[in-house]
C-alpha positions in Angstrom: -30.3 194.3 214.0 -30.2 193.6 217.7 -33.0 191.6 219.3 -35.6 193.5 221.2 -35.7 192.1 224.8 -39.3 191.7 226.0 -39.7 191.0 229.7 -42.0 188.7 231.6 -43.1 188.8 235.2 -40.5 186.2 236.3 -37.6 188.2 234.9 -38.8 191.4 236.6 -39.3 189.6 240.0 -35.8 188.0 239.7 -34.2 191.3 238.8 -35.8 193.3 241.6 -36.0 190.8 244.5 -32.5 190.0 245.8 -34.0 187.0 247.6 -35.1 185.4 244.3 -33.2 182.3 243.3 -32.7 183.8 239.8 -31.5 187.2 240.9 -27.9 186.8 239.7 -29.1 185.4 236.3 -31.5 188.4 235.8 -28.9 191.0 236.8 -26.3 189.5 234.4 -28.9 189.3 231.6 -30.0 192.9 232.3 -26.4 194.1 231.8 -26.3 192.4 228.4 -29.8 193.4 227.3 -30.0 197.0 228.4 -33.4 198.8 228.7 -35.8 199.9 227.7 -37.6 196.5 228.0 -41.0 196.3 226.4 -43.7 194.3 228.1 -47.5 194.5 228.6 -49.6 195.9 231.4 -50.7 192.5 232.5 -47.1 191.6 233.3 -46.8 194.8 235.4 -50.0 193.9 237.3 -48.6 190.5 238.1 -45.2 191.9 239.0 -46.6 194.6 241.3 -48.8 192.0 243.0 -46.0 189.5 243.5 -43.4 192.1 244.6 -45.7 193.7 247.2 -45.2 197.2 248.6 -41.6 196.6 249.7 -40.1 195.7 246.3 -42.9 197.2 244.2 -41.2 200.6 244.6 -38.2 199.3 242.6 -40.5 198.4 239.7 -42.0 201.9 240.0 -38.6 203.4 239.7 -37.9 201.4 236.5 -41.2 202.6 235.0 -40.4 206.2 236.0 -37.1 206.2 234.2 -38.6 204.4 231.2 -36.5 201.3 231.6 -39.7 199.2 231.3 -42.2 200.3 228.6 -45.7 199.1 227.7 -46.2 199.6 224.0 -48.6 196.6 223.6 -52.2 197.5 222.9 -54.6 194.7 223.8 -57.4 196.4 221.9 -55.4 195.9 218.7 -54.8 192.2 219.3 -57.9 191.1 221.1 -58.8 188.1 218.9 -55.2 186.9 218.6 -54.7 187.0 222.4 -58.0 185.3 223.2 -57.3 182.6 220.5 -53.9 181.9 222.2 -55.6 181.5 225.6 -58.1 179.1 224.1 -55.5 177.1 222.3 -53.4 176.7 225.4 -56.3 176.4 227.9 -55.0 173.0 229.0 -51.6 174.6 230.2 -53.4 177.0 231.2 -52.1 180.2 229.5 -52.4 183.3 231.5 -53.6 186.6 230.0 -50.1 188.0 230.5 -48.4 185.1 228.7 -50.9 185.4 225.8 -50.1 189.1 225.5 -46.4 188.3 225.5 -46.6 185.6 222.9 -48.6 188.1 220.7 -45.9 190.7 221.3 -43.3 188.2 219.9 -45.5 188.0 216.8 -45.6 191.7 216.1 -42.2 193.0 217.4 -39.3 192.6 215.0 -36.6 190.3 216.2 -38.0 189.6 219.7 -36.3 187.9 222.5 -38.3 187.1 225.6 -36.6 187.2 229.0 -38.5 184.9 231.3 -38.3 182.3 234.1 -41.5 180.6 232.9 -40.9 177.2 231.2 -44.4 177.3 229.7 -42.9 179.5 227.0 -41.2 176.4 225.7 -44.6 174.9 225.0 -46.2 178.0 223.4 -45.9 178.7 219.7 -46.1 182.0 217.9 -47.6 182.3 214.4 -49.0 178.8 214.9 -45.8 176.7 214.9 -42.8 178.9 215.6 -40.9 178.5 218.9 -41.1 181.6 221.1 -37.5 183.0 221.1 -36.6 183.3 224.8 -33.9 183.2 227.3 -34.5 181.6 230.7 -32.3 180.3 233.5 -30.9 176.8 233.3 
């Protein structure tokens, strides 16, 4: 079974903003991990905010063609997400990061595409490393 590539805000920004220092990395990775890419709505909120109106339209196009999907339901993982945020309050863990860690717990064979080194700190199911790919 192939890994299911979940995407974080940093990956989306790098992919869609040619000025981003990780743009080449994201484009190469996107060609090897084809869509659809599951994520959560919190990631989309962060990405639209960070991309702004100019590059936000590129994200809208990905959504319209179902290249990015949002299957995660916070209302089905409320306690787990809030517990993660509390556990990593000293990092601190964002709501989007907590949702993504939770997604890695419930999606079979997950692989998180991210530029966020905090995912090296976070653990899923208590002690398991979050499987992720990030730039060197």
